[in-house]
FILUMLUM-547266 format. One record per residue (C-alpha): residue number from 1; residue in three letters; x negated, y, z negated. Coordinates in Angstrom, 2 decimals, padded with zeros to 5 digits, m for minus. Example, Ala and Ser with C-alpha at 12.3 -4.5 7.8 and 13.67 -1.06 7.14 Angstrom:
<recs>
REC   num   residu         x         y         z
REC     1      ALA   m012.30   m004.50   m007.80
REC     2      SER   m013.67   m001.06   m007.14
</recs>
This chain:
<recs>
REC   num   residu         x         y         z
REC     1      MET   m014.21   m025.49    010.16
REC     2      SER   m015.96   m022.44    008.71
REC     3      HIS   m014.15   m019.23    008.33
REC     4      LYS   m015.66   m015.74    008.61
REC     5      VAL   m015.64   m014.01    005.10
REC     6      ILE   m014.25   m010.48    005.53
REC     7      GLN   m016.48   m007.68    004.20
REC     8      VAL   m014.48   m005.05    002.55
REC     9      ALA   m015.31   m001.47    001.15
REC    10      LEU   m013.09   m000.50   m001.79
REC    11      PHE   m011.93    003.15   m002.46
REC    12      GLY   m010.53    003.67   m005.73
REC    13      ALA   m012.61    000.89   m007.18
REC    14      ALA   m012.50    002.05   m010.78
REC    15      GLY   m008.75    002.67   m011.01
REC    16      ARG   m005.88    000.31   m012.09
REC    17      MET   m005.29   m001.21   m008.43
REC    18      GLY   m008.93   m001.14   m007.70
REC    19      ARG   m010.10   m003.15   m010.72
REC    20      VAL   m007.17   m005.72   m010.12
REC    21      ILE   m008.55   m006.02   m006.39
REC    22      LEU   m011.96   m006.55   m007.45
REC    23      HIS   m010.89   m009.30   m009.87
REC    24      GLU   m008.88   m010.92   m007.10
REC    25      ALA   m011.73   m010.59   m004.38
REC    26      ARG   m014.07   m012.34   m006.96
REC    27      ILE   m011.98   m015.58   m006.46
REC    28      SER   m011.10   m015.42   m002.88
REC    29      LYS   m012.66   m017.52   m000.38
REC    30      THR   m011.91   m015.40    002.51
REC    31      VAL   m012.67   m011.78    001.40
REC    32      LYS   m015.59   m010.14   m000.42
REC    33      VAL   m015.91   m006.63   m001.72
REC    34      THR   m019.50   m005.47   m000.80
REC    35      HIS   m019.13   m001.67   m001.34
REC    36      ALA   m017.17    000.14   m004.03
REC    37      PHE   m016.51    003.76   m004.23
REC    38      ASP   m014.99    005.92   m007.00
REC    39      PRO   m016.05    009.32   m008.19
REC    40      ALA   m014.55    008.76   m011.75
REC    41      GLY   m016.45    005.29   m011.99
REC    42      ALA   m019.69    006.10   m010.12
REC    43      GLY   m022.52    004.30   m011.86
REC    44      GLN   m020.46    001.67   m013.42
REC    45      TYR   m020.85   m002.09   m012.44
REC    46      PHE   m018.38   m004.80   m011.51
REC    47      ASP   m020.35   m007.96   m011.63
REC    48      GLU   m023.50   m006.97   m009.70
REC    49      LEU   m021.72   m004.38   m007.50
REC    50      LEU   m022.49   m000.71   m008.16
REC    51      ILE   m019.71    001.83   m007.65
REC    52      GLN   m020.72    004.62   m005.72
REC    53      PRO   m019.27    008.20   m005.94
REC    54      ASN   m018.40    008.58   m002.46
REC    55      CYS   m018.57    007.03    001.11
REC    56      PHE   m021.94    005.52    001.48
REC    57      GLY   m023.03    002.75    003.65
REC    58      VAL   m019.78    001.88    005.14
REC    59      ARG   m021.60    001.25    008.37
REC    60      ASP   m023.65   m001.62    006.65
REC    61      HIS   m021.80   m004.98    007.20
REC    62      VAL   m018.54   m003.84    006.35
REC    63      ASP   m015.34   m005.17    008.32
REC    64      VAL   m012.66   m003.29    006.67
REC    65      ALA   m012.01   m000.68    004.12
REC    66      VAL   m009.33   m000.85    001.70
REC    67      ASP   m008.19    002.40   m000.08
REC    68      PHE   m006.27    002.73   m003.44
REC    69      SER   m008.00    006.01   m004.60
REC    70      LEU   m006.05    009.42   m005.10
REC    71      ALA   m003.82    011.15   m002.38
REC    72      HIS   m006.06    014.23   m001.98
REC    73      ALA   m008.94    011.83   m001.17
REC    74      VAL   m007.33    010.03    001.65
REC    75      ALA   m008.22    012.24    004.53
REC    76      ASP   m011.90    012.22    003.70
REC    77      ASN   m011.89    008.37    003.28
REC    78      VAL   m010.31    007.50    006.66
REC    79      LYS   m012.69    010.28    008.48
REC    80      CYS   m015.51    008.24    007.07
REC    81      CYS   m014.08    004.87    008.45
REC    82      ARG   m013.43    006.70    011.65
REC    83      ASP   m016.63    007.80    012.13
REC    84      ALA   m018.15    004.16    011.10
REC    85      LYS   m015.80    002.34    013.22
REC    86      VAL   m014.22    000.72    010.33
REC    87      ASN   m011.02   m000.44    010.01
REC    88      TYR   m008.78    000.95    007.44
REC    89      VAL   m006.10   m000.33    004.88
REC    90      CYS   m004.34    002.35    002.89
REC    91      GLY   m002.03    001.80   m000.24
REC    92      VAL   m002.13    005.27   m001.56
REC    93      THR    001.25    006.95   m001.89
REC    94      ALA    002.39    010.57   m002.33
REC    95      ILE    000.13    011.69    000.39
REC    96      SER    000.85    014.97    002.22
REC    97      ASP    002.13    015.46    005.89
REC    98      GLU   m001.29    016.64    006.73
REC    99      THR   m002.85    013.56    005.30
REC   100      LYS   m000.04    011.27    007.14
REC   101      GLN   m001.25    013.00    010.49
REC   102      ALA   m004.97    012.32    009.63
REC   103      LEU   m004.00    008.61    009.23
REC   104      ARG   m002.23    009.00    012.95
REC   105      ASP   m005.41    010.52    014.39
REC   106      ALA   m007.57    008.27    013.21
REC   107      SER   m005.60    005.30    014.41
REC   108      LYS   m006.49    006.38    017.94
REC   109      ASP   m009.97    005.01    017.27
REC   110      ILE   m009.74    002.48    014.67
REC   111      ALA   m006.93    000.03    013.27
REC   112      VAL   m005.29    001.99    010.54
REC   113      LEU   m002.56    000.41    008.17
REC   114      HIS   m000.63    002.40    005.57
REC   115      ALA    002.00    000.85    003.16
REC   116      PRO    003.39    002.39    000.22
REC   117      ASN    003.94   m001.20   m001.22
REC   118      MET    001.85   m004.23   m000.15
REC   119      SER    003.85   m006.83   m001.96
REC   120      PRO    005.31   m009.29    000.50
REC   121      GLY    008.50   m009.58   m001.10
REC   122      MET    009.18   m005.67   m001.07
REC   123      ASN    008.38   m005.82    002.56
REC   124      VAL    011.01   m008.31    003.19
REC   125      LEU    013.32   m006.17    000.95
REC   126      PHE    012.61   m003.27    003.42
REC   127      ALA    014.04   m005.60    006.37
REC   128      LEU    017.02   m006.55    004.11
REC   129      VAL    017.91   m002.90    003.30
REC   130      ALA    018.02   m002.04    007.05
REC   131      GLU    020.32   m005.03    007.82
REC   132      ALA    022.62   m004.37    004.82
REC   133      ALA    022.90   m000.84    005.72
REC   134      ALA    023.67   m001.42    009.30
REC   135      ALA    026.40   m003.89    008.20
REC   136      LEU    027.99   m001.74    005.66
REC   137      PRO    027.77    001.82    006.98
REC   138      GLY    030.48    003.41    004.91
REC   139      TYR    029.08    002.17    001.54
REC   140      LYS    027.69    004.74   m000.96
REC   141      ALA    023.98    004.03   m001.75
REC   142      TYR    022.17    004.42   m005.00
REC   143      LEU    018.62    003.60   m005.53
REC   144      THR    016.93    003.17   m009.18
REC   145      GLU    013.18    002.62   m009.55
REC   146      SER    011.18    002.01   m012.78
REC   147      HIS    007.36    002.22   m013.39
REC   148      HIS    004.84    002.70   m016.19
REC   149      THR    004.48    006.02   m017.77
REC   150      LYS    001.11    006.84   m016.24
REC   151      LYS    002.63    006.59   m012.65
REC   152      VAL    001.92    010.07   m011.24
REC   153      ASP    004.70    010.30   m008.48
REC   154      ALA    008.30    010.16   m008.70
REC   155      PRO    010.19    009.01   m007.06
REC   156      SER    007.68    006.18   m006.10
REC   157      GLY    006.36    005.88   m002.59
REC   158      THR    008.41    002.74   m002.40
REC   159      ALA    011.62    004.38   m003.29
REC   160      VAL    010.81    007.12   m000.58
REC   161      ARG    010.34    004.42    002.13
REC   162      ILE    013.70    002.63    001.17
REC   163      ALA    015.53    006.04    001.45
REC   164      GLU    013.81    006.62    004.65
REC   165      ILE    015.00    003.20    006.04
REC   166      LEU    018.52    004.16    004.82
REC   167      GLU    018.47    007.59    006.56
REC   168      ASP    017.18    006.05    009.55
REC   169      THR    019.58    003.38    009.69
REC   170      VAL    022.96    005.00    008.94
REC   171      GLY    022.05    008.67    008.24
REC   172      GLN    022.68    008.56    004.64
REC   173      LYS    020.34    009.65    001.81
REC   174      PRO    020.79    007.52   m001.52
REC   175      ASP    020.97    009.14   m004.80
REC   176      VAL    017.71    008.14   m006.18
REC   177      PHE    016.92    007.68   m010.13
REC   178      SER    013.46    007.31   m011.42
REC   179      LEU    012.45    006.13   m014.87
REC   180      ARG    008.89    006.07   m016.26
REC   181      VAL    008.79    003.85   m019.36
REC   182      GLY    006.27    001.59   m021.12
REC   183      ASP    004.14   m000.59   m018.86
REC   184      VAL    006.55   m001.56   m016.15
REC   185      VAL    004.47   m002.76   m013.05
REC   186      GLY    007.38   m001.84   m010.58
REC   187      GLU    011.20   m002.36   m010.25
REC   188      HIS    013.49   m001.19   m007.44
REC   189      THR    017.33   m001.70   m007.04
REC   190      LEU    019.35   m000.70   m004.28
REC   191      VAL    023.12   m000.65   m004.86
REC   192      LEU    025.65   m000.32   m001.73
REC   193      GLY    029.01    000.40   m003.21
REC   194      GLY    032.32   m000.13   m001.34
REC   195      HIS    035.93   m000.57   m002.07
REC   196      GLY    036.46   m003.17   m004.65
REC   197      GLU    032.63   m004.59   m004.66
REC   198      ARG    029.00   m003.60   m004.72
REC   199      LEU    025.82   m005.30   m003.22
REC   200      GLU    022.80   m005.07   m005.09
REC   201      ILE    019.21   m005.54   m003.54
REC   202      SER    016.48   m005.83   m005.97
REC   203      HIS    012.64   m006.55   m006.42
REC   204      ARG    010.65   m006.86   m009.55
REC   205      ALA    006.68   m007.00   m009.49
REC   206      ASP    005.46   m008.72   m012.54
REC   207      SER    001.88   m008.20   m011.98
REC   208      ARG   m000.41   m005.83   m009.97
REC   209      ALA   m002.03   m008.94   m008.64
REC   210      VAL    000.78   m009.30   m006.10
REC   211      PHE   m000.17   m005.83   m004.55
REC   212      ALA   m003.95   m006.63   m004.65
REC   213      HIS   m003.08   m010.10   m002.84
REC   214      GLY   m001.01   m008.10   m000.20
REC   215      ALA   m003.83   m005.77    000.16
REC   216      LEU   m006.35   m008.34    000.82
REC   217      ARG   m004.16   m010.12    003.33
REC   218      ALA   m003.80   m006.77    005.14
REC   219      ALA   m007.57   m006.53    005.21
REC   220      GLU   m007.85   m010.05    006.70
REC   221      TRP   m005.28   m009.31    009.39
REC   222      ILE   m006.50   m005.90    010.42
REC   223      ALA   m010.16   m006.89    010.77
REC   224      GLY   m009.55   m008.25    014.09
REC   225      GLN   m006.90   m005.73    015.23
REC   226      PRO   m007.57   m003.09    018.16
REC   227      ALA   m007.17    000.77    017.25
REC   228      GLY   m003.48    001.52    016.54
REC   229      PHE   m001.23    002.40    013.54
REC   230      TYR    000.21   m000.56    011.57
REC   231      GLY    002.35   m001.44    008.58
REC   232      MET    002.72   m004.44    006.39
REC   233      GLY    005.56   m005.37    008.42
REC   234      ASP    003.03   m006.38    011.19
REC   235      VAL    001.00   m008.43    008.90
REC   236      LEU    003.99   m010.44    007.72
REC   237      GLY    005.39   m010.57    011.20
REC   238      LEU    008.66   m008.71    010.34
</recs>
């Protein structure tokens, strides 16, 4: 049986995550990057794919756009996709409330998926955090996160999401500690401390490829979805 190959436009193609996605898509049998955008990498080639400076040709045989650009570019990128009726996956963190609203607004016309972390394992951790916090409401929460020295935002978008889950579940904001060191891809540990015991829930990403795999999986999934706002939990059935 033949399966359709999903045609993807990639924003932020010259960045760290963009390059990893290009490499992973190269070996994928189900996803192909046909358009690449990045002002910082405009004019460069990845194989035979020319990186364009901005949203050009998204209407041309594109099923889904994947965005790993910069926070200030997201609103324009999702507008481009909304105008072109192309479903949109965003992995950019530290976006403003105004930009978050732009994503919500766009989801009235196209399928929009926004996730601070596209690792399948981390999204399982999100579910575990909610379950553990609900079962241990009196326990004190501490959260540590470590990333490479070039990561711009602190705390990370993933840490912010974990904190939101805790607050939504038990009304408690955890103490968050951020470390920027070496080339750490990403480590997060939540500690719930009670009388005579503590529970630790951890996730460590050893390679950015795990995020790329998650992003491409999200692109495959959202290609056939109706307009609406989605998260990685929807992709994974959590």
